[in-house]
DOKOL-517932 format. One record per residue (C-alpha): x negated, y, z. Coordinates in steps of 0.1 Angstrom, whole numbers, padded with zeros to 4 digits, always signed. Layout:
// DOKOL-517932
XYZ...
This chain:
// DOKOL-517932
-0068+0164+0130-0034+0147+0121-0007+0139+0148+0006+0107+0141+0031+0083+0159+0037+0048+0166+0072+0041+0156+0072+0009+0177+0059+0028+0213+0067+0059+0206+0031+0071+0215+0013+0104+0197-0024+0102+0190-0044+0121+0171-0062+0108+0141-0094+0129+0130-0089+0127+0091-0123+0139+0086-0142+0111+0099-0157+0082+0074-0153+0055+0097-0115+0066+0100-0112+0068+0063-0129+0034+0056-0112+0016+0081-0079+0031+0070-0088+0021+0033-0096-0015+0044-0064-0021+0064-0044-0007+0030-0063-0028+0010-0058-0058+0033-0020-0054+0032-0019-0049-0005-0040-0082-0012-0015-0098+0016+0017-0090-0002+0001-0098-0039-0008-0134-0026+0025-0138-0009+0044-0124-0038+0021-0147-0060+0024-0180-0040+0064-0176-0040+0063-0174-0082+0076-0133-0082+0055-0108-0101+0036-0078-0085+0044-0039-0101+0012-0019-0089+0030+0015-0091+0020+0052-0079+0044+0079-0067+0029+0102-0096+0035+0075-0122+0062+0063-0141+0083+0033-0127+0103+0029-0157+0069+0022-0180+0056-0003-0154+0088-0020-0152+0092-0024-0194+0056-0035-0192+0061-0061-0165+0091-0076-0182+0070-0073-0219+0046-0093-0202+0068-0118-0190+0082-0127-0223
């Protein structure tokens, strides 16, 4: 169980992170947000760089600019 706080309301809730359903719902929520932002950036002509915190953002940026020409 993990205690989380709603930043808008301040409400504290306990989330059962060992629940398969909870993990699936969070994964779907995350993927929906990623797709929304990718679509929004693409429609406005901006590029998207996928980068995790354990990856070098420098390599990602260099690769992005090389591809853009």
